[in-house]
N, C-alpha and C positions, 0 to 999 in steps of 0.2 A: 214209794213212800216204804218206809219200814212197817213191819207188822203190828207193833204196839205203838200207837202214837203217844207222843209224849204230852205230859200235862201243861198246860198254857202257865197255870201259876208257876211252874218252876223255871221258865223262861223269864217271866216277869220278874223273879226273885231274882235271878241271876243277872238281868239287866240292873236292878236295884244296886246288888253289890257292886256291879263293874262302875257303875256312875260315881262311885267312892274314888276312882282312879282316872276318870275321864267324865267331867261335868257336862259335856256335849252330847253324851248317848240320847238324852231325850227320854220319851215315854212310849212304851210298847205300843204298836201299831196292829202288826199281824207278823206271821212267820210262815215259811215252806220248810217242811221235812225233805232231805235228800240222803240217798245212801253215804254222802261224804260228809254230810254235817246239816245244821238248822241255819237257815238265813233269816235274821229277824230284822224286820224293817221298825224303823222307831220314828218319832215325830221329827228326828233332824238327821236322820242317815240310816245305816244299816250294819250288820255285823255278822260275821259268819262264826258259828260256834259248833266245835266238834259234838257228836252225838253223845259221847261219853261224859263230856263235863256236864249237859243237860241232865244227862241219867243220874250223876254223881250228886247233883242240885237236888234233885227229886228224892233220891235215896238216902244220903248221907252227905248234907251241905258242909259239914264239918272237914271232909276228906279234901276239900278244894283250898289248897293254899292261898295265901295273900300272893306271894309272886306269879301264881298262875293266873289269879284274877288280874293283875297288873299286866299282865302278857296279852291276855284276852282283850282288855280294855283298848290295847294299841290297835288292835283288828278293826276297831270301829272307823268306818268311812263316813264323814260328814258330807250332807249334800246341801 
């Protein structure tokens, strides 16, 4: 796990933004942080997010473009 944990609210905010591109994403349940990214479990599946995107959501959400969000929404795996 990275030395500085990411704030959960940044992940939840990111899920809300991603749900604009994929309505199946569902609500935040939990997450696990790895060196390669963050695996977020939702009420309807999971999505693996790059650490950098979550950090950007925390520090400067406006720096994440619509096309980046649309691409990330495609990574969602419905269960």
